[in-house]
C-alpha positions as CSV (number, residue, x, y, z in Angstrom):
1,M,-14.7,23.5,-21.3
2,S,-12.4,23.4,-18.3
3,V,-9.3,21.9,-17.9
4,Q,-11.0,19.8,-15.0
5,V,-14.0,18.5,-17.6
6,W,-10.6,18.2,-20.6
7,T,-9.4,16.1,-17.4
8,Y,-12.2,13.1,-16.9
9,L,-13.2,12.7,-20.5
10,L,-9.7,12.4,-21.6
11,V,-8.9,10.4,-19.1
12,G,-11.8,8.9,-18.7
13,I,-11.9,7.4,-22.1
14,T,-8.6,6.4,-21.8
15,F,-9.2,4.6,-19.2
16,S,-12.4,2.5,-20.5
17,L,-10.4,2.1,-23.9
18,Y,-7.5,-0.2,-21.8
19,I,-10.1,-1.7,-19.6
20,G,-12.1,-2.6,-22.7
21,I,-9.1,-4.3,-24.1
22,A,-7.7,-6.4,-20.5
23,I,-12.3,-8.0,-21.2
24,W,-10.9,-8.6,-25.1
25,S,-7.9,-10.1,-24.1
26,R,-8.3,-11.8,-20.8
27,A,-6.0,-14.7,-21.0
28,G,-6.8,-18.3,-21.5
29,S,-3.5,-20.0,-20.8
30,T,-0.8,-19.0,-18.8
31,K,1.0,-18.9,-21.7
32,D,-1.4,-16.0,-22.2
33,F,-0.5,-14.7,-19.3
34,Y,3.2,-15.3,-19.5
35,V,3.8,-14.5,-23.2
36,A,-0.2,-13.3,-25.0
37,G,0.2,-16.9,-26.2
38,G,3.6,-16.0,-27.9
39,G,2.2,-14.5,-31.2
40,V,2.1,-10.9,-30.9
41,S,3.2,-9.1,-34.1
42,P,7.4,-7.2,-34.3
43,L,5.0,-3.9,-34.9
44,A,2.8,-4.6,-31.6
45,N,5.8,-5.5,-29.6
46,G,7.6,-2.9,-30.3
47,M,5.6,-0.5,-29.8
48,A,4.4,-2.1,-26.3
49,T,7.8,-2.2,-25.2
50,A,8.3,0.8,-26.0
51,A,5.9,2.1,-23.5
52,D,6.5,-0.4,-20.8
53,W,9.7,1.2,-21.4
54,M,8.8,4.7,-21.1
55,S,7.8,4.9,-17.6
56,A,6.9,7.8,-15.3
57,A,10.2,8.3,-15.4
58,S,10.8,8.5,-18.8
59,F,7.2,10.7,-19.5
60,I,7.2,12.6,-15.9
61,S,10.2,13.4,-14.9
62,M,13.7,13.2,-16.8
63,A,12.6,15.4,-18.7
64,G,11.6,18.1,-15.0
65,I,15.5,16.1,-13.8
66,I,17.0,17.8,-16.3
67,A,15.5,21.4,-16.4
68,F,16.4,21.5,-12.7
69,A,20.0,19.9,-13.6
70,G,21.1,21.2,-16.5
71,Y,24.0,19.1,-18.4
72,D,24.0,16.9,-14.9
73,G,20.5,14.9,-16.2
74,S,21.8,14.6,-19.8
75,V,23.5,10.9,-17.5
76,Y,20.1,9.9,-18.0
77,L,19.3,10.3,-21.0
78,M,22.2,8.8,-22.4
79,G,22.4,6.6,-20.0
80,W,18.1,4.7,-20.6
81,T,18.9,5.6,-24.0
82,G,21.9,3.4,-24.4
83,G,20.9,0.9,-22.3
84,Y,17.9,0.2,-25.1
85,V,21.2,-0.7,-27.6
86,L,22.7,-3.1,-25.4
87,L,20.1,-5.0,-24.4
88,A,18.4,-4.9,-27.9
89,L,21.6,-5.8,-29.4
90,L,23.3,-8.5,-27.4
91,L,21.0,-10.1,-25.1
92,A,17.3,-10.1,-26.6
93,P,17.4,-12.1,-29.7
94,Y,19.8,-15.1,-27.1
95,L,17.1,-14.6,-24.5
96,R,14.6,-14.7,-26.9
97,K,16.0,-18.7,-28.8
98,F,16.9,-19.7,-24.9
99,G,12.8,-20.0,-25.4
100,K,12.1,-18.8,-21.7
101,F,8.8,-16.6,-20.3
102,T,11.2,-14.8,-17.3
103,V,14.4,-14.2,-16.2
104,P,14.5,-16.6,-13.0
105,D,13.4,-19.2,-15.3
106,F,16.2,-18.3,-17.7
107,I,18.6,-18.0,-14.9
108,G,17.2,-21.8,-13.1
109,D,17.2,-23.7,-16.2
110,R,21.0,-22.3,-17.9
111,Y,22.4,-23.0,-14.0
112,Y,20.5,-26.2,-14.0
113,S,20.0,-25.1,-9.9
114,N,17.0,-24.1,-8.3
115,T,18.6,-22.5,-6.1
116,A,20.6,-19.7,-8.9
117,R,16.6,-19.3,-9.9
118,I,15.1,-18.6,-5.9
119,V,17.9,-15.9,-6.2
120,A,17.0,-14.7,-9.8
121,V,12.9,-14.5,-7.9
122,F,14.3,-13.0,-4.9
123,C,16.3,-10.9,-7.3
124,A,12.9,-9.6,-9.6
125,L,11.1,-8.7,-6.9
126,I,13.4,-6.2,-5.2
127,V,14.5,-5.1,-8.6
128,S,10.9,-4.5,-9.5
129,F,9.2,-3.7,-6.7
130,T,12.2,-0.4,-6.5
131,Y,10.9,0.5,-9.6
132,V,6.6,0.0,-9.4
133,A,7.0,2.4,-6.5
134,G,8.1,4.8,-9.3
135,Q,5.1,4.3,-11.4
136,M,3.0,4.2,-8.6
137,R,4.6,7.9,-7.4
138,G,3.8,9.6,-10.5
139,V,0.2,7.9,-11.0
140,G,-0.1,10.0,-7.7
141,V,1.9,13.2,-8.4
142,V,-0.7,13.3,-12.4
143,F,-4.2,12.9,-9.7
144,S,-3.3,14.7,-7.5
145,R,-3.2,18.0,-9.3
146,F,-5.8,17.1,-12.5
147,L,-8.8,15.2,-10.5
148,Q,-7.8,17.6,-7.4
149,V,-7.8,14.1,-4.4
150,D,-4.7,14.0,-2.9
151,I,-1.7,11.6,-3.4
152,N,-2.4,8.3,-1.4
153,T,-6.2,8.8,-3.1
154,G,-4.7,9.0,-7.0
155,V,-1.9,6.3,-6.3
156,I,-5.4,4.4,-4.8
157,I,-7.5,4.6,-8.0
158,G,-4.4,3.6,-10.1
159,M,-3.5,0.3,-8.4
160,V,-7.1,-0.3,-8.5
161,I,-6.9,0.0,-12.5
162,V,-3.9,-1.4,-12.9
163,L,-5.0,-4.5,-10.4
164,F,-7.9,-5.2,-13.2
165,Y,-6.4,-4.8,-16.4
166,A,-3.4,-6.9,-14.9
167,V,-5.3,-9.9,-13.6
168,L,-8.3,-10.4,-15.6
169,G,-5.3,-9.8,-18.9
170,G,-2.1,-11.1,-18.3
171,M,0.9,-10.3,-20.8
172,K,-2.0,-10.1,-23.7
173,G,-4.4,-8.3,-21.8
174,I,-1.1,-5.7,-20.9
175,T,1.2,-5.9,-24.5
176,Y,-2.4,-4.4,-26.3
177,T,-3.5,-2.1,-23.6
178,Q,0.2,-1.1,-23.9
179,V,-0.3,-0.7,-27.7
180,A,-2.4,1.4,-26.7
181,Q,-0.2,3.7,-23.9
182,Y,2.5,4.4,-26.1
183,C,0.0,6.2,-29.0
184,V,-2.0,7.9,-25.8
185,L,2.0,8.9,-23.9
186,I,3.4,9.5,-27.2
187,F,0.9,12.1,-28.6
188,A,0.8,13.2,-25.3
189,F,4.0,14.2,-25.2
190,M,4.6,15.9,-28.3
191,V,1.2,18.1,-28.9
192,P,2.4,20.4,-25.7
193,A,6.3,19.9,-27.1
194,I,5.6,21.4,-30.7
195,F,2.9,23.9,-29.3
196,I,5.7,25.8,-27.3
197,S,8.6,25.6,-29.2
198,F,6.3,27.3,-32.0
199,Q,5.5,29.7,-29.3
200,M,9.3,30.0,-27.6
201,T,11.3,30.4,-31.2
202,G,8.4,30.1,-34.1
203,N,9.8,26.2,-35.3
204,P,7.4,23.5,-34.9
205,I,10.0,21.0,-34.0
206,P,10.7,21.0,-30.8
207,Q,14.8,19.4,-31.4
208,L,15.3,22.6,-34.0
209,G,13.8,24.7,-31.6
210,M,15.7,23.6,-28.7
211,G,18.4,25.3,-30.9
212,S,17.4,27.9,-32.3
213,T,16.9,32.0,-31.5
214,L,14.0,33.7,-29.5
215,N,10.9,34.5,-31.8
216,D,10.9,38.2,-29.5
217,G,13.2,40.1,-32.2
218,S,15.9,40.4,-30.1
219,G,18.5,37.9,-32.2
220,T,19.2,35.9,-28.5
221,F,20.1,31.9,-29.0
222,L,17.5,30.0,-26.4
223,M,20.4,28.1,-25.2
224,D,22.2,30.8,-24.7
225,R,18.9,33.2,-22.8
226,L,18.9,30.1,-20.1
227,N,22.3,30.3,-19.3
228,G,21.7,34.3,-18.4
229,L,18.7,33.4,-16.6
230,S,20.7,31.5,-14.8
231,T,23.7,32.7,-13.9
232,E,21.7,35.8,-12.8
233,L,20.1,33.7,-10.3
234,G,23.1,32.5,-8.7
235,F,23.0,29.1,-10.5
236,A,25.2,27.6,-12.7
237,E,24.9,27.7,-16.7
238,Y,22.5,25.4,-17.5
239,T,25.0,23.7,-19.4
240,D,27.8,23.4,-17.0
241,G,28.2,20.6,-15.1
242,T,29.0,19.9,-11.8
243,K,29.3,16.0,-10.8
244,S,32.3,14.5,-11.7
245,V,33.6,12.7,-14.2
246,I,33.7,9.2,-12.1
247,D,30.3,10.3,-10.9
248,V,28.3,10.7,-14.8
249,F,30.2,7.4,-15.8
250,A,28.6,5.4,-13.2
251,I,25.5,6.4,-13.3
252,T,25.0,6.1,-17.3
253,L,26.3,2.5,-16.9
254,A,24.7,2.0,-14.6
255,L,21.5,3.0,-16.6
256,M,23.1,1.6,-19.3
257,V,23.6,-2.6,-18.3
258,G,20.2,-1.9,-15.7
259,T,18.2,-1.8,-18.5
260,A,20.1,-5.2,-20.1
261,G,18.7,-6.4,-16.4
262,L,15.6,-4.9,-16.3
263,P,12.7,-8.3,-16.2
264,H,9.7,-6.5,-17.9
265,V,11.8,-5.3,-20.8
266,I,13.0,-8.4,-21.7
267,V,10.3,-10.6,-20.9
268,R,8.5,-8.6,-23.5
269,F,10.7,-10.2,-25.9
270,F,9.9,-13.7,-25.5
271,T,5.8,-12.7,-26.8
272,V,6.4,-12.8,-30.4
273,K,6.9,-16.0,-32.6
274,R,10.4,-16.0,-33.6
275,V,13.4,-14.5,-32.9
276,K,14.1,-12.4,-36.2
277,D,10.1,-10.8,-34.9
278,A,12.3,-9.8,-31.4
279,R,15.0,-8.9,-33.6
280,K,12.3,-6.7,-35.4
281,S,9.8,-6.0,-32.1
282,A,13.2,-4.3,-30.5
283,G,14.3,-1.8,-33.1
284,L,10.8,-0.7,-33.9
285,A,11.0,0.0,-30.0
286,L,14.1,2.0,-30.7
287,L,12.8,4.3,-33.0
288,L,9.0,4.8,-31.3
289,I,11.5,5.3,-27.9
290,A,14.0,7.8,-29.9
291,I,10.7,9.8,-30.6
292,L,10.0,11.0,-26.9
293,Y,13.9,10.4,-26.0
294,T,14.8,13.3,-28.2
295,T,12.7,15.7,-27.7
296,A,13.2,15.8,-23.5
297,P,15.3,17.5,-23.6
298,A,13.8,20.4,-26.0
299,V,10.9,20.1,-23.4
300,S,13.1,20.9,-20.3
301,V,14.4,24.2,-21.6
302,F,11.2,25.8,-22.5
303,A,10.2,24.3,-18.9
304,K,12.9,25.8,-17.4
305,I,12.7,29.5,-18.9
306,N,9.0,29.9,-18.6
307,L,9.2,29.6,-15.1
308,I,11.7,31.3,-13.9
309,D,9.8,33.6,-16.0
310,T,6.7,33.1,-14.8
311,V,7.9,33.2,-10.9
312,S,10.9,35.0,-10.2
313,N,10.6,38.1,-8.6
314,E,7.4,38.2,-9.0
315,E,5.1,39.4,-6.7
316,Y,2.3,35.9,-5.3
317,S,-0.3,37.7,-4.9
318,L,0.0,38.2,-8.7
319,M,0.5,34.6,-9.7
320,P,-2.1,33.2,-12.0
321,A,-3.6,30.0,-11.6
322,W,-1.5,27.1,-12.5
323,F,0.7,28.1,-9.1
324,K,-2.4,28.0,-6.2
325,N,-3.0,24.4,-7.6
326,W,-0.1,23.2,-8.0
327,E,1.1,24.7,-4.8
328,E,-2.1,22.6,-3.5
329,T,-0.8,19.7,-4.2
330,G,2.1,20.1,-2.4
331,L,4.7,19.5,-4.8
332,L,5.1,23.5,-5.3
333,T,6.0,25.5,-2.3
334,F,6.9,29.8,-1.7
335,D,7.9,30.5,1.2
336,D,7.8,33.9,1.5
337,K,10.9,34.3,4.6
338,N,11.4,38.2,3.8
339,K,7.9,38.5,4.3
340,D,7.7,40.9,1.1
341,G,5.2,38.8,-1.1
342,I,7.6,39.1,-3.3
343,I,9.0,35.4,-4.8
344,Q,12.8,35.1,-4.1
345,Y,13.8,32.3,-6.7
346,V,17.5,32.7,-6.4
347,A,20.5,29.4,-5.7
348,D,21.9,31.0,-2.3
349,Q,19.3,28.0,-0.2
350,D,19.2,30.4,2.9
351,K,17.3,33.2,1.1
352,N,15.3,30.9,-2.0
353,E,12.0,31.0,-1.3
354,L,10.3,28.5,-3.7
355,T,10.5,24.7,-4.2
356,V,9.4,22.7,-6.6
357,D,9.4,19.0,-7.1
358,N,11.0,17.4,-9.7
359,D,7.6,16.1,-11.2
360,I,5.6,18.5,-12.2
361,M,7.9,20.2,-14.7
362,V,6.4,18.2,-17.1
363,L,2.9,18.4,-15.9
364,A,2.7,22.0,-15.0
365,N,4.7,23.3,-18.4
366,P,1.3,23.0,-20.4
367,E,0.6,25.4,-17.9
368,I,2.7,27.9,-17.1
369,A,2.6,28.4,-21.4
370,N,-0.5,28.9,-20.9
371,L,-1.7,26.5,-23.6
372,P,-5.4,25.5,-24.6
373,A,-7.0,23.7,-21.7
374,W,-6.8,20.1,-23.9
375,V,-3.5,20.3,-23.9
376,I,-3.3,19.9,-20.8
377,A,-5.6,17.4,-20.3
378,L,-3.7,15.1,-22.8
379,V,-0.9,15.7,-21.2
380,A,-2.2,14.2,-17.5
381,A,-3.6,11.2,-19.7
382,G,-0.2,10.6,-21.5
383,G,1.1,10.6,-17.6
384,L,-1.0,7.8,-16.4
385,A,-0.8,6.5,-19.6
386,A,2.7,5.9,-19.3
387,A,3.5,5.5,-15.9
388,L,0.5,2.2,-15.4
389,S,1.8,1.1,-18.8
390,T,5.0,0.4,-17.2
391,A,3.4,-0.8,-13.1
392,A,1.7,-3.0,-15.4
393,G,4.5,-4.8,-17.3
394,L,6.2,-5.0,-13.1
395,L,3.6,-6.2,-11.5
396,L,3.8,-8.9,-14.0
397,V,7.0,-10.1,-14.0
398,I,6.4,-10.3,-9.4
399,S,3.2,-12.1,-9.9
400,A,5.3,-14.6,-12.7
401,S,7.7,-15.3,-10.7
402,V,6.0,-16.2,-7.8
403,S,3.3,-18.6,-9.4
404,H,6.0,-19.4,-12.5
405,D,9.2,-19.3,-11.1
406,L,8.9,-21.2,-6.8
407,I,5.4,-22.5,-7.5
408,K,5.6,-24.2,-10.3
409,K,9.7,-24.7,-11.2
410,V,10.3,-24.9,-6.9
411,F,7.4,-26.0,-4.6
412,K,4.5,-27.5,-6.3
413,P,5.6,-28.8,-9.5
414,S,2.8,-30.8,-10.0
415,I,0.3,-27.7,-9.8
416,S,-2.8,-27.6,-12.5
417,E,-2.6,-25.2,-15.5
418,K,-5.7,-23.2,-13.9
419,G,-3.8,-23.3,-10.4
420,E,-0.9,-21.8,-11.6
421,L,-3.3,-19.5,-13.0
422,W,-5.0,-18.2,-9.9
423,A,-1.9,-17.9,-8.3
424,A,-0.6,-15.6,-10.8
425,R,-3.4,-13.7,-10.6
426,G,-2.6,-14.4,-6.4
427,A,0.4,-12.6,-6.9
428,A,-0.1,-10.1,-8.7
429,T,-3.3,-8.5,-6.5
430,V,-0.4,-9.2,-3.3
431,A,2.1,-7.0,-5.5
432,V,0.1,-4.4,-6.2
433,V,-0.6,-3.4,-2.7
434,I,2.6,-3.2,-2.1
435,A,3.4,-1.3,-5.2
436,G,0.4,0.7,-3.0
437,Y,2.2,1.8,-0.4
438,F,5.4,2.2,-1.9
439,G,4.4,4.9,-4.1
440,I,2.4,6.6,-1.0
441,H,5.7,6.4,0.8
442,P,8.7,6.5,-2.3
443,P,12.2,7.3,-1.0
444,G,12.4,10.1,-3.3
445,F,11.6,10.9,-6.9
446,V,10.3,10.0,-9.3
447,A,13.3,9.2,-11.8
448,A,15.6,8.9,-8.1
449,V,13.6,5.7,-6.9
450,V,14.3,4.5,-11.1
451,A,18.0,5.0,-11.2
452,L,18.3,3.3,-8.2
453,A,16.9,-0.3,-9.8
454,F,18.5,0.8,-12.5
455,G,21.2,-0.2,-10.2
456,L,19.8,-3.1,-8.3
457,A,18.9,-4.7,-12.2
458,A,22.7,-4.1,-12.9
459,A,24.3,-5.3,-10.2
460,S,22.4,-8.8,-10.4
461,F,21.5,-9.8,-13.1
462,F,23.7,-7.7,-15.9
463,P,26.3,-10.8,-14.8
464,A,24.7,-13.7,-15.3
465,I,22.6,-13.3,-18.0
466,V,26.1,-12.4,-20.5
467,L,28.1,-14.8,-18.4
468,G,25.3,-17.1,-19.3
469,I,24.8,-16.3,-22.4
470,F,28.4,-15.8,-23.7
471,Y,30.7,-18.0,-21.4
472,K,29.2,-21.8,-21.9
473,K,32.2,-22.9,-18.5
474,M,30.3,-20.2,-16.3
475,N,28.5,-22.3,-13.0
476,K,25.6,-22.4,-11.2
477,E,28.3,-21.8,-8.2
478,G,29.7,-18.7,-9.9
479,A,26.1,-16.8,-11.0
480,I,24.6,-17.5,-7.5
481,G,27.5,-16.5,-6.2
482,G,28.0,-13.5,-7.9
483,M,24.9,-11.8,-7.9
484,I,24.2,-12.1,-4.0
485,V,27.3,-10.5,-3.6
486,G,26.0,-7.7,-5.9
487,I,22.5,-7.1,-4.7
488,S,23.8,-7.4,-1.2
489,L,26.6,-4.8,-1.7
490,M,23.7,-2.8,-3.6
491,L,21.4,-2.6,-1.2
492,F,23.9,-1.7,1.4
493,Y,24.9,1.4,-0.4
494,M,21.2,2.2,-1.1
495,A,20.1,1.9,2.7
496,K,23.3,3.6,4.0
497,F,23.8,6.6,0.9
498,K,20.3,6.9,0.2
499,L,17.7,5.9,2.3
500,G,19.0,6.5,5.6
501,W,17.8,3.1,6.9
502,L,21.1,2.4,8.7
503,G,21.6,6.2,10.8
504,E,21.9,9.8,9.4
505,I,22.9,9.6,5.6
506,P,26.1,10.6,5.0
507,D,27.5,14.0,3.4
508,K,29.1,13.2,-0.4
509,S,31.9,13.4,0.6
510,E,31.7,10.3,2.0
511,W,30.5,8.7,-0.9
512,W,32.9,5.4,-2.1
513,F,35.2,6.1,-5.3
514,G,33.2,9.8,-5.1
515,I,30.2,7.7,-6.8
516,S,26.6,9.0,-5.9
517,P,23.8,6.1,-5.2
518,E,22.1,6.4,-8.6
519,G,25.4,5.0,-10.0
520,F,26.6,2.7,-7.3
521,G,25.2,0.0,-9.6
522,T,28.9,0.2,-12.0
523,V,31.4,-1.0,-9.0
524,A,28.2,-3.7,-7.8
525,M,28.0,-5.5,-10.7
526,I,32.5,-5.5,-11.4
527,V,31.7,-6.9,-8.0
528,N,29.1,-9.4,-9.0
529,F,31.7,-10.0,-12.1
530,V,35.4,-10.9,-10.6
531,V,32.8,-12.6,-6.8
532,A,31.2,-15.2,-10.2
533,L,34.7,-15.1,-12.2
534,V,36.8,-16.3,-9.1
535,I,33.8,-18.7,-7.8
536,N,33.5,-20.6,-10.6
537,R,38.0,-21.0,-11.3
538,F,38.0,-23.1,-7.8
539,T,34.5,-24.7,-8.7
540,P,33.3,-27.6,-11.3
541,E,32.6,-26.7,-15.1
542,P,28.2,-26.6,-15.9
543,P,27.2,-30.3,-17.3
544,E,27.8,-30.7,-20.7
545,D,24.2,-30.8,-21.8
546,V,24.0,-26.7,-20.4
547,Q,27.5,-26.6,-22.4
548,E,25.8,-27.4,-25.3
549,I,22.9,-25.6,-25.1
550,V,25.0,-22.6,-24.2
551,E,26.6,-23.6,-27.9
552,N,22.9,-24.2,-29.4
553,I,21.4,-20.2,-28.1
554,R,24.8,-18.6,-29.9
555,I,24.3,-20.0,-33.5
556,P,22.3,-17.5,-35.4
557,S,21.9,-20.4,-38.4
558,G,18.2,-21.5,-38.0
559,A,17.7,-19.9,-35.4
560,G,13.9,-19.0,-36.7
561,E,11.8,-20.4,-34.6
562,A,12.1,-20.1,-30.4
563,V,13.2,-23.9,-29.1
564,D,10.5,-24.0,-25.8
565,H,12.4,-26.5,-23.8
């Protein structure tokens, strides 16, 4: 069977599975809709958390950016992995013991203020919409190539699928759908990696294959081969970095602390019965995530070598079918500047004739390596699973922020449970439409868009959550001031240096402290902490009952059952 037929078959089977699960586990109450009834097992929650966490940025874009940025791309690997450890160990058990549905709910009650709740809702919406734009873009990229539709149509198809199981099933439907999506995405990522590792080095374990010698009898190490190819084309050695130390540090830290402030990941720890179950599911999720994250660098190396070997200084007319297929999507372009019919892929941009979108490398890798058609189709199904799983989690955060934190807690406390459930579904529907718009008009490739979301989370939520848990005298005035200043500063920096909303985008030499927009969340987070603590110093302490609550959530003894307030 052809790749096209295999793709329709595998994507059709997986989509039918997701929709079937959503119908089977549809939400009948707000508790089902927000936290899956609070009765998910640690293993299921660990798998769902891993799928929620490993978005299109992890599956599609991370290996792609490492393939082109080399050593510099490792900041994403370190930041996202380290951030999950930080979240699992530092925050998740305490937030679960507090017993709230959402991050704005935690902030609103911890800081005894509806103003704090509204600011937190605004931050959650900004972070979630920025993040979901990357996911919908990923869906469009996959559909555009494998189902022979343009990216915009692909985004719309993805919107319809997500809308169905997110709106119908809520967190209950999303949780069990994400368990299935984890199985699909990890199988889809590992199978071609194992194939190509064995093909290139004779070692079927990708992590070991990356450090092995080529099986062509030359005795050359794979990484040495890639370094040599890179320098021959005028690029820096793959294993050398070009980013400044401070920018690498800032991006890594922003991704780490941004992870610990991501509302769609934090809410997963409210879906289990007990605090110890939250700890178990966090540990399981980390192991499940590590499978993909330790494989991604190897995939990036395999993809880059295969790409260079296939296209560099080769005749365009002799390019295999995969090249023409990706050209049709507009994500790979050949501009024959010297009209000789030969593809010049070099570092000199005046002479370079090949433009490759980072986001196609994982998806195109099996085609470049000439793997079987079913493997190529499997990667398409995996990419969709990764993007849709995270998009659904983000849409739930958006809908819960509107229906629970704004309507129920602020504007209409008397609303019935049925009314709140309908409000949540209505908010999710509107959110899908907005997310689709951002997917069609994204501010960059998937990993870059997602990195900005992490910066926004770092700048807004992380200080408020950390101080809310570990500093009982932190008051509402300080938390509100810190969040407003932090997210405003990050939004300004993004608008000026990334999105061009304030005029022409300045040169890198004008970055503040030499820090890129992807890393500026670290600076905004520090400013948030400083503003919060300074304001706290000159304003009244929190009420005694709030301080007692903070003391109680930090006490490990008797923490078996979470307390719902």
